[in-house]
C-alpha positions as CSV (number, residue, x, y, z in Angstrom):
1,X,0.0,-0.1,0.1
2,X,1.0,3.5,-1.1
3,X,2.9,5.6,1.6
4,X,0.2,8.7,1.5
5,X,-2.9,6.0,1.9
6,X,-1.2,4.8,5.6
7,X,-0.8,8.4,5.9
8,X,-4.0,8.9,5.1
9,X,-5.2,5.8,8.2
10,X,-2.9,7.3,10.9
11,X,-5.5,10.8,10.2
12,X,-8.2,9.0,10.8
13,X,-6.6,6.6,14.0
14,X,-3.7,8.3,15.2
15,X,-0.5,7.0,13.9
16,X,0.0,4.5,17.1
17,X,-3.1,2.7,15.9
18,X,-1.7,2.1,12.4
19,X,0.6,-1.0,11.7
20,X,2.9,-1.4,8.6
21,X,5.9,-3.3,9.8
22,X,6.1,-6.5,8.0
23,X,7.0,-8.0,11.7
24,X,3.0,-6.6,12.4
25,X,1.8,-7.8,9.4
26,X,2.6,-11.2,9.4
27,X,1.5,-11.9,12.7
28,X,-2.8,-10.4,11.5
29,X,-2.2,-13.0,8.2
30,X,-3.9,-16.1,9.8
31,X,-6.0,-17.2,12.3
32,X,-6.8,-20.8,13.5
33,X,-7.3,-22.1,10.3
34,X,-4.7,-23.2,7.6
35,X,-4.7,-20.2,5.2
36,X,-2.6,-17.5,5.6
37,X,-2.4,-14.5,3.4
38,X,0.0,-10.6,4.5
39,X,-2.4,-7.6,4.8
40,X,-0.6,-4.3,3.8
41,X,-1.9,-2.8,6.6
42,X,-4.0,-3.1,10.1
43,X,-5.5,-0.5,11.8
44,X,-7.4,-0.3,15.2
45,X,-10.5,2.1,15.4
46,X,-11.4,3.1,18.9
47,X,-14.9,4.1,18.0
48,X,-18.0,3.7,15.4
49,X,-16.3,6.5,13.8
50,X,-13.7,5.7,13.0
51,X,-15.0,2.4,11.6
52,X,-17.5,4.5,9.4
53,X,-14.3,6.9,8.1
54,X,-11.6,3.8,7.6
55,X,-14.8,2.1,5.0
56,X,-15.2,5.6,3.6
57,X,-11.7,5.8,2.7
58,X,-11.3,1.9,1.5
59,X,-14.2,2.2,-0.7
60,X,-13.3,5.1,-2.6
61,X,-9.5,3.8,-3.1
62,X,-11.4,0.2,-3.5
63,X,-9.0,-0.9,-1.2
64,X,-10.6,-5.1,0.3
65,X,-11.3,-4.8,4.1
66,X,-11.0,-7.8,6.2
67,X,-12.9,-7.0,10.2
68,X,-11.1,-9.3,12.9
69,X,-11.6,-9.9,16.2
70,X,-9.6,-12.7,18.1
71,X,-9.5,-14.8,15.3
72,X,-9.9,-18.3,17.1
73,X,-12.0,-18.6,14.0
74,X,-11.4,-22.4,12.1
75,X,-11.9,-21.5,8.7
76,X,-10.0,-18.5,7.3
77,X,-12.9,-16.1,8.2
78,X,-10.6,-13.4,9.5
79,X,-7.8,-13.8,6.8
80,X,-7.4,-11.2,4.0
81,X,-6.8,-13.5,1.2
82,X,-6.7,-9.7,-0.7
83,X,-4.2,-8.1,1.2
84,X,-5.4,-4.8,1.9
85,X,-6.9,-3.5,5.5
86,X,-7.4,-5.3,8.7
87,X,-9.5,-4.0,11.1
88,X,-8.8,-5.0,14.5
89,X,-11.8,-4.5,16.7
90,X,-10.0,-5.4,19.7
91,X,-9.6,-2.1,21.5
92,X,-13.4,-1.5,21.1
93,X,-14.1,-4.1,23.8
94,X,-16.5,-2.2,26.5
95,X,-19.4,-3.0,28.1
96,X,-21.4,-0.2,27.2
97,X,-24.8,-0.6,29.4
98,X,-26.4,-3.5,31.6
99,X,-29.8,-2.8,31.8
100,X,-31.5,-5.9,34.0
101,X,-35.1,-3.9,33.8
102,X,-35.2,-4.8,30.3
103,X,-32.8,-8.2,30.2
104,X,-30.5,-7.1,28.0
105,X,-26.6,-5.8,27.5
106,X,-25.2,-3.7,25.0
107,X,-21.3,-3.8,24.3
108,X,-19.0,-3.4,21.7
109,X,-17.4,-6.4,19.4
110,X,-14.2,-6.2,21.0
111,X,-15.9,-7.9,24.6
112,X,-14.6,-11.2,25.4
113,X,-17.4,-13.8,25.9
114,X,-15.8,-15.0,29.8
115,X,-15.1,-11.7,30.5
116,X,-18.9,-10.4,29.9
117,X,-20.2,-13.5,31.8
118,X,-17.8,-12.9,34.6
119,X,-19.4,-9.3,34.7
120,X,-22.8,-10.8,34.0
121,X,-22.7,-13.7,37.0
122,X,-22.0,-11.5,39.8
123,X,-25.4,-9.5,39.2
124,X,-27.4,-13.1,38.6
125,X,-27.3,-13.0,34.9
126,X,-25.8,-14.7,31.9
127,X,-25.4,-14.5,28.1
128,X,-25.9,-17.9,26.9
129,X,-23.9,-19.3,23.7
130,X,-21.0,-20.7,24.8
131,X,-18.4,-21.5,22.5
132,X,-15.2,-23.7,23.4
133,X,-13.1,-20.5,22.5
134,X,-15.3,-18.6,25.1
135,X,-12.0,-17.6,26.9
136,X,-10.7,-16.0,24.1
137,X,-13.4,-15.2,21.1
138,X,-15.1,-11.9,21.0
139,X,-18.9,-11.3,20.6
140,X,-18.5,-9.4,17.2
141,X,-17.0,-12.9,16.1
142,X,-19.4,-14.6,17.9
143,X,-22.2,-12.9,16.0
144,X,-20.6,-12.9,12.8
145,X,-20.6,-16.8,12.6
146,X,-23.6,-17.1,14.9
147,X,-21.4,-19.3,17.2
148,X,-22.7,-22.1,19.2
149,X,-21.5,-24.1,21.7
150,X,-22.3,-26.4,25.0
151,X,-26.0,-24.8,25.7
152,X,-27.3,-24.4,21.9
153,X,-29.5,-27.6,22.8
154,X,-31.6,-26.2,25.7
155,X,-31.0,-21.8,25.0
156,X,-30.0,-21.8,21.2
157,X,-27.3,-20.0,19.6
158,X,-26.1,-16.5,18.7
159,X,-28.7,-15.3,17.0
160,X,-31.6,-16.0,19.7
161,X,-30.0,-13.3,22.1
162,X,-28.8,-10.7,19.2
163,X,-31.8,-7.8,19.5
164,X,-29.3,-5.0,17.9
165,X,-26.2,-3.9,16.2
166,X,-24.8,-1.1,15.5
167,X,-23.1,-1.4,11.4
168,X,-20.9,0.3,9.2
169,X,-21.6,-0.7,6.0
170,X,-18.8,-0.7,2.7
171,X,-19.7,2.6,2.0
172,X,-19.0,4.3,5.2
173,X,-22.7,4.1,6.2
174,X,-24.1,3.6,10.0
175,X,-27.4,1.4,10.0
176,X,-29.0,1.1,14.3
177,X,-31.3,-1.9,14.0
178,X,-32.8,-3.3,16.6
179,X,-33.8,-2.3,19.8
180,X,-34.9,-3.4,23.4
181,X,-38.3,-4.9,22.6
182,X,-38.3,-8.6,22.9
183,X,-40.5,-9.0,20.2
184,X,-41.2,-7.4,16.6
185,X,-43.1,-8.0,13.1
186,X,-41.7,-5.2,10.8
187,X,-41.1,-6.4,7.6
188,X,-37.4,-7.8,6.6
189,X,-35.7,-8.5,9.3
190,X,-32.4,-6.5,8.4
191,X,-31.3,-7.1,12.2
192,X,-30.8,-10.9,11.7
193,X,-29.8,-10.8,8.2
194,X,-26.2,-9.5,9.4
195,X,-25.8,-12.8,11.6
196,X,-23.9,-15.2,10.4
197,X,-22.4,-13.2,7.6
198,X,-18.8,-13.5,8.6
199,X,-17.8,-9.5,7.8
200,X,-19.3,-9.6,4.0
201,X,-22.3,-7.5,4.3
202,X,-20.6,-4.7,7.1
203,X,-19.1,-4.6,10.5
204,X,-20.3,-4.9,13.8
205,X,-19.3,-1.6,16.3
206,X,-22.2,-2.2,18.4
207,X,-24.2,-5.1,19.5
208,X,-27.4,-5.6,22.0
209,X,-28.2,-8.4,23.8
210,X,-30.5,-10.8,25.6
211,X,-29.6,-12.1,29.1
212,X,-31.2,-14.7,31.0
213,X,-31.1,-14.8,34.7
214,X,-28.7,-17.3,36.3
215,X,-30.5,-21.1,36.9
216,X,-30.6,-22.0,41.1
217,X,-28.8,-24.8,40.6
218,X,-27.1,-26.8,37.6
219,X,-25.4,-30.6,37.5
220,X,-23.2,-32.6,35.2
221,X,-24.2,-36.2,34.7
222,X,-21.4,-38.6,32.9
223,X,-22.2,-41.8,31.3
224,X,-19.6,-44.2,30.0
225,X,-21.0,-46.7,27.3
226,X,-19.1,-50.0,26.0
227,X,-21.0,-48.8,22.6
228,X,-20.9,-45.8,20.5
229,X,-24.3,-46.2,18.8
230,X,-26.3,-47.0,22.1
231,X,-24.6,-43.9,23.1
232,X,-25.9,-42.0,20.3
233,X,-29.2,-43.5,20.7
234,X,-29.3,-42.5,24.4
235,X,-29.4,-38.7,22.9
236,X,-33.1,-39.1,21.5
237,X,-34.5,-40.7,24.1
238,X,-33.3,-38.1,26.9
239,X,-34.3,-35.2,24.8
240,X,-38.0,-36.9,24.3
241,X,-38.5,-36.7,28.1
242,X,-36.0,-34.0,29.2
243,X,-34.2,-30.7,27.4
244,X,-30.9,-30.6,29.5
245,X,-28.8,-27.7,29.2
246,X,-26.0,-29.8,27.0
247,X,-25.6,-32.7,25.9
248,X,-21.7,-33.5,24.8
249,X,-20.0,-37.1,23.5
250,X,-16.6,-38.4,23.1
251,X,-15.8,-41.4,21.3
252,X,-13.2,-43.7,22.3
253,X,-10.2,-41.9,20.2
254,X,-11.2,-38.7,22.0
255,X,-10.7,-40.2,25.4
256,X,-7.4,-41.7,24.9
257,X,-6.5,-38.5,23.4
258,X,-7.7,-36.7,26.8
259,X,-5.9,-39.5,29.0
260,X,-2.6,-39.0,27.3
261,X,-3.2,-35.1,27.5
262,X,-4.3,-35.3,31.6
263,X,-3.1,-38.4,32.6
264,X,-4.4,-38.0,36.7
265,X,-7.6,-37.4,34.8
266,X,-8.1,-41.6,34.0
267,X,-11.5,-41.9,32.0
268,X,-13.0,-45.2,31.5
269,X,-11.2,-46.1,28.0
270,X,-14.6,-47.6,26.8
271,X,-16.4,-46.9,23.3
272,X,-17.3,-43.3,24.1
273,X,-19.2,-40.8,26.8
274,X,-21.6,-39.3,27.3
275,X,-21.3,-35.4,29.1
276,X,-25.3,-34.3,30.0
277,X,-25.6,-30.5,32.2
278,X,-28.8,-29.8,33.8
279,X,-30.2,-26.4,35.0
280,X,-33.5,-25.2,37.1
281,X,-34.4,-25.0,40.2
282,X,-33.5,-27.7,42.6
283,X,-36.3,-29.4,42.0
284,X,-36.1,-29.6,38.5
285,X,-32.7,-30.2,38.4
286,X,-33.9,-33.2,40.3
287,X,-36.3,-35.1,38.4
288,X,-33.5,-34.0,35.1
289,X,-30.9,-36.4,37.1
290,X,-33.5,-39.5,37.7
291,X,-34.4,-39.3,33.8
292,X,-31.2,-39.0,32.9
293,X,-29.9,-41.3,34.9
294,X,-32.3,-43.9,34.2
295,X,-32.7,-43.2,30.5
296,X,-28.4,-43.9,30.3
297,X,-28.7,-47.6,32.2
298,X,-31.8,-48.4,30.0
299,X,-29.1,-48.3,27.2
300,X,-26.1,-50.0,29.0
301,X,-24.8,-47.2,30.1
302,X,-22.2,-48.1,32.4
303,X,-21.4,-46.6,36.1
304,X,-22.8,-43.3,35.5
305,X,-21.7,-40.4,37.9
306,X,-23.6,-36.9,38.7
307,X,-23.2,-34.2,40.9
308,X,-24.3,-30.7,41.7
309,X,-21.2,-29.6,43.8
310,X,-19.3,-26.9,42.0
311,X,-15.8,-28.6,42.1
312,X,-16.5,-32.0,41.0
313,X,-18.7,-30.6,38.3
314,X,-15.3,-28.6,37.0
315,X,-13.8,-32.0,37.3
316,X,-16.0,-34.1,35.7
317,X,-16.1,-31.7,32.8
318,X,-12.1,-31.8,32.4
319,X,-12.6,-34.2,29.8
320,X,-14.6,-32.7,27.6
321,X,-13.6,-29.3,27.6
322,X,-9.8,-30.7,26.8
323,X,-10.9,-32.6,24.0
324,X,-10.3,-30.6,21.7
325,X,-6.3,-29.3,22.7
326,X,-6.1,-33.5,23.1
327,X,-6.7,-34.4,20.1
328,X,-2.7,-34.9,18.9
329,X,-2.3,-37.5,21.6
330,X,-3.7,-39.7,19.8
331,X,-0.8,-39.8,17.4
332,X,2.0,-37.3,17.9
333,X,3.7,-38.3,14.7
334,X,0.7,-36.4,12.8
335,X,-1.2,-32.9,13.0
336,X,-4.6,-32.0,13.5
337,X,-5.8,-30.4,10.1
338,X,-9.4,-28.5,10.3
339,X,-11.1,-30.1,7.9
340,X,-14.8,-31.6,8.0
341,X,-14.8,-30.4,11.7
342,X,-18.5,-28.8,12.0
343,X,-21.2,-31.2,10.3
344,X,-24.7,-31.1,12.1
345,X,-27.4,-34.1,11.6
346,X,-30.7,-34.4,12.5
347,X,-30.8,-35.7,16.1
348,X,-32.3,-39.4,14.5
349,X,-28.9,-39.7,12.5
350,X,-26.7,-39.1,14.6
351,X,-26.2,-42.8,14.9
352,X,-25.9,-43.2,11.5
353,X,-23.3,-40.0,11.1
354,X,-21.0,-41.5,13.4
355,X,-20.9,-44.8,12.0
356,X,-20.6,-43.5,8.8
357,X,-17.2,-40.7,9.9
358,X,-15.8,-44.3,11.2
359,X,-16.6,-46.4,8.1
360,X,-14.8,-43.0,6.1
361,X,-11.5,-42.8,8.4
362,X,-10.7,-46.7,7.9
363,X,-11.3,-46.1,4.2
364,X,-8.6,-43.6,3.8
365,X,-6.2,-44.5,6.8
366,X,-7.0,-41.0,8.4
367,X,-7.4,-41.2,12.6
368,X,-10.0,-39.4,13.1
369,X,-11.7,-38.6,16.7
370,X,-15.2,-37.7,17.4
371,X,-16.6,-35.3,19.8
372,X,-19.1,-32.5,20.0
373,X,-23.0,-31.2,20.7
374,X,-24.5,-34.5,20.4
375,X,-28.0,-32.6,21.9
376,X,-28.4,-31.3,18.5
377,X,-26.7,-33.2,16.1
378,X,-23.5,-31.2,16.1
379,X,-19.9,-33.6,15.6
380,X,-16.9,-32.3,15.6
381,X,-13.9,-34.5,14.2
382,X,-10.1,-34.5,15.1
383,X,-8.7,-35.5,11.7
384,X,-4.5,-36.1,11.8
385,X,-2.4,-36.7,9.4
386,X,1.2,-36.5,7.8
387,X,1.1,-32.8,7.0
388,X,4.5,-33.7,5.2
389,X,3.1,-36.3,2.9
390,X,1.3,-34.6,-0.7
391,X,-0.7,-38.0,-0.8
392,X,-2.3,-37.3,2.9
393,X,-4.1,-34.4,1.6
394,X,-5.4,-35.5,-0.9
395,X,-6.7,-38.7,0.9
396,X,-7.9,-35.9,3.0
397,X,-9.5,-34.2,0.6
398,X,-12.1,-36.6,-0.7
399,X,-12.3,-38.0,3.4
400,X,-13.7,-34.2,3.4
401,X,-16.1,-34.6,0.7
402,X,-17.7,-38.1,1.6
403,X,-18.2,-36.8,5.2
404,X,-20.1,-33.4,3.5
405,X,-22.1,-35.9,1.1
406,X,-23.3,-38.0,3.9
407,X,-24.0,-35.3,6.1
408,X,-26.0,-33.2,3.3
409,X,-28.0,-37.3,2.6
410,X,-28.7,-37.1,6.1
411,X,-30.5,-34.1,5.9
412,X,-27.9,-32.2,7.7
413,X,-25.0,-29.5,6.8
414,X,-21.6,-29.3,6.3
415,X,-21.0,-26.2,9.3
416,X,-23.5,-25.9,12.5
417,X,-21.2,-22.6,14.0
418,X,-17.9,-22.3,12.7
419,X,-18.7,-20.9,9.8
420,X,-18.0,-20.4,5.6
421,X,-15.2,-18.6,5.5
422,X,-12.8,-19.4,3.3
423,X,-12.2,-23.3,3.9
424,X,-16.0,-24.1,2.7
425,X,-16.7,-21.7,-0.1
426,X,-16.7,-24.0,-2.5
427,X,-19.6,-25.8,-1.4
428,X,-21.8,-22.8,-1.4
429,X,-23.2,-23.8,-5.0
430,X,-24.4,-27.2,-3.4
431,X,-25.0,-25.9,0.2
432,X,-27.9,-23.0,-1.2
433,X,-27.9,-24.0,-4.7
434,X,-30.4,-21.5,-6.7
435,X,-30.5,-19.9,-3.8
436,X,-26.6,-18.5,-4.1
437,X,-27.9,-16.0,-6.8
438,X,-29.8,-14.0,-4.4
439,X,-27.4,-14.1,-1.9
440,X,-24.4,-12.8,-4.1
441,X,-27.7,-10.3,-5.0
442,X,-27.6,-8.8,-1.7
443,X,-23.9,-9.0,-1.3
444,X,-23.6,-6.5,-4.0
445,X,-26.8,-4.3,-2.8
446,X,-24.6,-4.1,0.3
447,X,-20.9,-3.9,-0.9
448,X,-21.1,-3.0,-4.7
449,X,-17.4,-3.0,-5.2
450,X,-16.6,-6.1,-3.3
451,X,-13.9,-4.9,-0.9
452,X,-15.8,-6.2,2.4
453,X,-13.8,-9.5,3.2
454,X,-13.5,-10.7,-0.7
455,X,-13.2,-14.5,-1.2
456,X,-15.5,-15.9,1.9
457,X,-18.5,-17.4,2.0
458,X,-18.1,-18.2,-1.7
459,X,-18.2,-14.1,-2.6
């Protein structure tokens, strides 16, 4: 980027908030995915006006802009594929308003999910969507990918908690959408249009979020199974009687990896383990525990454990929470690659998807550990390959294709909560069919020059 253009950006946000050194730019060339591309400049706005002026400048000069939060995404959504400007929103990290009378909170996009809940918990409230990256991920990123997490089975995903947004368009125009009312019937819903669009239509600079009271009590139930298919069938049986806050699963491979990662944990090395979290009044929690324990035993679970003790709950949850970081312990010679890792199927099809996943893994000789949010059919995978071997990459591509095709044939989809980004962009035609041309027309209406996060979502 020419020096006079960088000086113009310095004039908007101050020289201290513009980074153009190659070392700084390299640090902003990647997220948690396989993709990397170096931007021309990194800018740190601190207000909506800053973002608006940056976008006016970029639009006038035809410069690509990639918004970025904590860069915990797994699909290349925060990678500047076309170079240009990366807008790092991490300095816009204020909680602007907590309105307990209207059960909402207004925040800037750089607020971290876990830190928001720490503040809300002290007042007896919480923001339910809980991604695995909750200690790092930002609210802006969660809205941009419609993040889910463990509690989605009961509470829903991020979309269900967005009441309002302030969004800067490619032109620099600022839209204020939604409000504190819980219901509205006002025609086309522009507010929800921006959720899950990964910064391709506009940049979120404020969010109004719904919050709810903390439950009186929570408990955790852990149920090991000798048969992974019996475990997956248990999920449907439980949900036909009660709706826990979370239902999680780990297969034998993940259990083995977690035990190697946290040796003192000593999880039973069975074919699968189900984790349940229940919440509500003490009476509701006790009744849910009874239902779940009874149902698990009917499906031949071994030695079901449960507790409502806060310290013991953390200990029991340790295994599931360590799953993502432990996967490479399946085979230390191999590396985890984030492909075929976020499929979602109807709940009744979970046993079929798990069975087919294992068959595909065996077919290509690629180790795969399965875990995820069984309560809403969202299966994550830990796929391991020798990244130095070109043949392994070829087999991985075929494995991914078969996994995606299986999920869609079962009435599911190829991403439940991680998004499309660059990783799954080539699948947009398969996912949306003729609808893709209308998606592209919406993109053109909001961003006629195509400067907002180009190369993502197949656009």
